[in-house]
Steps between C-alpha positions, in 0.01 A plus 500: 500500500359547153693321228519645149637373173826675411423543132515152350775370729367381836296614798658737752381670816337842466786637709866445415772559757757723334866510586528877543379503860675189624811616314490829697436724198193651668647560844693307760412156627697201622568174325319317780190716455521467123508119521207508744312723254551244222365224725199706602431593139497134397285404797264782399453356152775672300645257245688742272831666589661770285876533551797675337874532567460878534277465804760551770795374294358149500356517852139437394604186312705383798202557730271291280760225480528497878124503548463192281831339586329162548343518155235706325141385561300376204325784325751770595617699198806725486623774269834666482648761269807651343583863427735477201654845524757648260621167363615441142249288302752217463532481880130501587448124493787451744363777724155344508631147549721597793216695659272197475766273647566722801129561561425127500785448745364760741142380457603134542316409183597340172207642306332841476134523410520844338822685419434871452706759317559759772496846353350656191480443127532818296486576125825481308676836506251651744618844615204634702602373843462736793786319673743427215792416728298226671340339195802293385505334841131410517383460139583316179401581145220316327717326241735365768206370700352327194818365341713421804299475822192314380701219335686444828173474689356264238804273529458488878137397462597218264772381738263513799690765696194726505133450418435843351639850465361842575583869471456815704244705304545831676700716261335677205164384374618455140758242602282331757217439254738404221658221702159354577429469128823316416481160337697371798327700769581472869273278704496750787527877536551707811289817478442802721173443688404784730228761523741774390619305192842614615834329437658743747876513471492224239388752235750565221287727280260791541211323330178459698513142629234267363556170681133402476523471122795264542314294761192477276701405191697236690185350648331488159805322357502236774817641655521484878498833684687558824398834649788689659530818709153467652589759764702711255829447685338615825317803362166329566589408857441704814858620474806418293711290735838605364670827417413642158596829340235776519464521121525127431233309312393331824461835678290636213285187495452522875359850456276383216357231727379732777133448412559126481635498857204705618262253338682211668472669840129564445463132409687391817773319305865577445598657166729202428218251554272705277771523233552124497128432483479744208785327313343159563178632347658633181371315191764285334738478796561135587712552811622798701864503606555608859795707617449419868802461727345347811205299625307804619495649151427160349197436720347831396525384138356158581200672656461721192499192277240332720262794449270506200629654179378850417222524245557700179288779646708510818820503294369793294409688817851456641654606169287814496594579857871480418462713189317767699780509755778549244 
């Protein structure tokens, strides 16, 4: 599998196995199948694993710990995360520290390669949220991030508990770009990377998403880019494999992708394989995080990675096709 430099940190595989699928966020699986999926991913060349406590209430981390119960092979890199939630600033360090401790216990590791702030960074006093009741649970204000969270991460790097920190850059463009320009910038960002440029149900504002500007800016700054939501939470697959509401973001995206699915059928590939190949071909994306939950879905992604990357002309043609179908 192709290896890419994750910003200025270290080399990682072009595909990252995410914890959403093996943590049963994206449909049902079994722990046995999830562990087997981790093994097959590693045997297929995957060396980067992206975990979080929220993926199945710790299940994804437990699965990875079980899969590598005899020790992690050399070259395997692991992330985990923490969603701070509505916690008083004075309690944030304790919240982060406890999250790291429990994650390491489940993962059977003493060190995390990249610890990622799970959730969004928003401007101080921001009042334009489309989901105001949810925002306090999934976002923190810019000043709290800068003055409280970053110092905690820096102290962990000095003490050797983590190698680097990252953020989820999928909220509003102003905040995403601002964080990249900080004096103490994250070493890694997770960005939306799909043909629809859609954050799906992650969206918290009505602005037109512009994840490609964030990807480009991060790449130019030497910040590693992990592409997420390559299949737009299932909207770019043949069918969404879980129940969603008719007017949900995923249902709307699925309708938007009708022409994309037709193109995939005409090309004799599955929409999911085409979507992953597209994400892998996006300029500036160092690794694409997979949400697969079993070996069958994984192998489709491995085959997509083994194919050649799309040329700029082919990418433009696919983009135009999607725009025409909207």
